[in-house]
C-alpha positions as semicolon CSV with decimal commas, in nm:
position;residue;x (nm);y (nm);z (nm)
1;M;19,949;4,507;6,213
2;R;20,017;4,145;6,300
3;S;19,895;4,201;6,653
4;I;19,569;4,351;6,524
5;V;19,514;4,058;6,288
6;A;19,596;3,810;6,563
7;G;19,357;3,987;6,796
8;L;19,076;3,977;6,540
9;V;19,137;3,608;6,471
10;G;19,132;3,535;6,842
11;L;18,811;3,731;6,885
12;M;18,648;3,541;6,599
13;L;18,751;3,210;6,754
14;V;18,607;3,308;7,091
15;V;18,279;3,422;6,933
16;G;18,262;3,102;6,729
17;M;18,325;2,885;7,034
18;Y;18,063;3,078;7,233
19;G;17,811;3,043;6,953
20;C;17,866;2,668;6,932
21;A;17,847;2,628;7,308
22;S;17,523;2,823;7,343
23;A;17,339;2,666;7,049
24;P;17,032;2,478;7,179
25;K;16,994;2,107;7,126
26;I;16,662;2,040;6,956
27;S;16,488;1,707;6,911
28;R;16,146;1,652;6,760
29;V;15,885;1,446;6,946
30;D;15,541;1,321;6,852
31;A;15,272;1,582;6,917
32;E;15,074;1,323;7,118
33;E;15,369;1,235;7,344
34;Q;15,334;1,348;7,704
35;V;15,621;1,580;7,796
36;D;15,637;1,748;8,136
37;L;15,950;1,958;8,189
38;S;15,867;2,211;8,461
39;G;15,568;2,053;8,634
40;D;15,355;2,352;8,535
41;W;15,020;2,325;8,356
42;N;15,088;2,214;7,999
43;D;14,923;2,088;7,678
44;T;14,882;1,736;7,817
45;D;14,689;1,866;8,119
46;S;14,469;2,081;7,894
47;Q;14,381;1,794;7,661
48;L;14,321;1,534;7,933
49;V;14,110;1,764;8,151
50;S;13,896;1,891;7,863
51;K;13,831;1,539;7,735
52;E;13,739;1,394;8,075
53;M;13,518;1,686;8,178
54;I;13,325;1,707;7,850
55;T;13,277;1,330;7,851
56;D;13,141;1,356;8,206
57;S;12,909;1,645;8,122
58;L;12,759;1,466;7,822
59;S;12,682;1,158;8,032
60;R;12,464;1,350;8,280
61;P;12,080;1,374;8,285
62;W;12,059;1,732;8,154
63;I;12,119;1,631;7,792
64;D;11,853;1,359;7,791
65;D;11,610;1,599;7,961
66;Y;11,671;1,848;7,681
67;L;11,639;1,591;7,402
68;T;11,297;1,480;7,532
69;K;11,166;1,831;7,459
70;G;11,195;1,758;7,086
71;K;11,409;2,062;7,006
72;G;11,693;1,863;6,854
73;K;12,049;1,867;6,982
74;P;12,132;2,130;7,244
75;R;12,356;2,417;7,133
76;L;12,654;2,503;7,352
77;I;12,894;2,792;7,375
78;V;13,210;2,825;7,588
79;G;13,223;3,142;7,794
80;A;13,507;3,270;8,010
81;V;13,743;3,027;8,181
82;M;13,931;3,226;8,446
83;N;14,290;3,155;8,545
84;K;14,302;3,194;8,924
85;S;14,618;2,989;8,963
86;H;14,960;3,106;9,079
87;E;15,113;3,059;8,732
88;H;15,053;3,180;8,380
89;I;14,808;2,953;8,199
90;N;14,695;3,022;7,844
91;T;14,325;2,956;7,896
92;E;14,256;3,013;7,526
93;T;14,416;2,680;7,436
94;F;14,213;2,510;7,710
95;V;13,894;2,668;7,573
96;K;13,985;2,544;7,225
97;D;14,032;2,193;7,365
98;L;13,687;2,218;7,526
99;E;13,535;2,337;7,198
100;R;13,693;2,049;7,008
101;E;13,568;1,787;7,252
102;V;13,216;1,935;7,253
103;T;13,195;1,954;6,874
104;N;13,349;1,615;6,803
105;S;13,121;1,439;7,052
106;G;12,837;1,461;6,799
107;R;12,582;1,486;7,081
108;V;12,552;1,864;7,078
109;K;12,594;2,155;6,840
110;F;12,850;2,424;6,904
111;V;12,790;2,797;6,859
112;A;13,069;3,037;6,758
113;S;13,226;3,255;7,028
114;R;13,151;3,626;7,069
115;E;13,471;3,728;6,889
116;Q;13,400;3,491;6,602
117;R;13,041;3,613;6,574
118;D;13,158;3,975;6,553
119;E;13,392;3,885;6,267
120;I;13,122;3,690;6,084
121;R;12,872;3,973;6,127
122;A;13,120;4,216;5,975
123;E;13,160;3,979;5,680
124;R;12,781;3,961;5,636
125;M;12,763;4,341;5,631
126;D;13,033;4,345;5,365
127;Q;12,842;4,084;5,165
128;A;12,524;4,290;5,187
129;Q;12,705;4,575;5,013
130;N;12,930;4,387;4,770
131;A;12,806;4,032;4,708
132;S;12,527;3,929;4,473
133;M;12,178;3,882;4,616
134;E;12,198;3,511;4,536
135;T;12,514;3,453;4,742
136;A;12,495;3,718;5,019
137;K;12,401;3,579;5,361
138;A;12,122;3,765;5,535
139;A;12,148;3,896;5,892
140;G;11,915;3,779;6,166
141;Q;11,952;3,409;6,089
142;E;12,192;3,317;6,371
143;T;12,130;3,024;6,601
144;G;12,136;3,111;6,970
145;A;12,308;2,896;7,230
146;D;12,100;2,696;7,478
147;F;12,379;2,645;7,733
148;M;12,706;2,813;7,826
149;I;13,014;2,649;7,977
150;K;13,202;2,866;8,226
151;G;13,478;2,787;8,470
152;Q;13,806;2,854;8,644
153;I;14,145;2,697;8,715
154;N;14,280;2,713;9,071
155;T;14,606;2,592;9,223
156;I;14,752;2,517;9,564
157;M;15,129;2,503;9,614
158;D;15,308;2,313;9,891
159;E;15,689;2,320;9,901
160;A;15,952;2,172;10,128
161;G;16,317;2,196;10,032
162;K;16,365;2,072;9,677
163;T;16,022;1,906;9,660
164;A;15,708;2,085;9,549
165;L;15,349;1,961;9,531
166;K;15,135;2,131;9,269
167;Y;14,761;2,083;9,304
168;Y;14,535;2,195;9,020
169;Q;14,157;2,208;9,051
170;V;13,951;2,282;8,739
171;E;13,588;2,380;8,792
172;L;13,340;2,393;8,502
173;E;12,970;2,473;8,508
174;L;12,703;2,436;8,241
175;I;12,439;2,707;8,263
176;D;12,097;2,713;8,097
177;M;12,080;3,036;7,895
178;A;11,702;3,061;7,933
179;N;11,683;3,066;8,312
180;N;12,044;3,075;8,447
181;E;12,005;2,732;8,607
182;K;12,321;2,527;8,652
183;V;12,250;2,189;8,495
184;W;12,597;2,040;8,543
185;I;12,897;2,112;8,765
186;G;13,222;1,934;8,692
187;Q;13,550;1,915;8,877
188;K;13,887;1,771;8,782
189;K;14,190;1,755;9,011
190;I;14,555;1,708;8,917
191;K;14,844;1,656;9,159
192;K;15,208;1,679;9,056
193;I;15,517;1,619;9,268
194;V;15,814;1,811;9,132
195;Q;16,166;1,719;9,248
196;R;16,419;1,998;9,196
197;K;16,779;1,900;9,128
198;R;17,035;2,015;9,382
199;T;17,280;2,275;9,256
200;K;17,637;2,148;9,226
201;F;17,925;2,381;9,307
C-alpha cells in the first residue's frame, strides 16, 4: 500500500513539475507596438501597406477627374485580394485594413462587400414581412460602387545558411466599374532579413 501511495505522490509531483515547466510566459504589449517574431507577414505589415497604398491612390488624378463630373464623392468597394505568396496570409485582415483607410480618408464613400450586402438584403426581406411600413427599409435603394480595388500579395524567398531574405510585393489596382478601365495601379515592396539562431547541442 505504501508503495502505491508513494508511486502516486511521485507521479503527481512529476506531472506538477511538467505543468509548471511547460506553462507559457505571457506578457501584454500595446496593440500599436511593432512586434516581428518570425519574419512572416504580420499585422504591422498589413497596417503599414494599406495606409501607404490608400494614401497614394487618393493623391492621384483619378479622384479629381471624378469630382469634376459633379457626381459627389466616388464610391469604392474592395474586391478579392489574392494571396500568391509562399506562406499563409489572412487576406481578410488586410482587406479590412484597406476598408478602414478608405472610409476614414473622408475623400470617398465605401460600399459594403458582397457578403455584407447579402446579409443586409436578407434583413430587408425580413423587415418587409415583419416590420411596420413606417420603419421597414425598401429594396432597390442600394448605392452602386463606382470603383473596385483588387490585388494580390507575392513573395520571393532567398536563403543561405541561417539567413533568409523575404521579399513581399503587394499589387493593388483600382478599376472603373463602368468601363473596366484601370485608373490607378499601386505597388508596395517589403524586404526582411531573418537571422536564424544556431542550434546548440
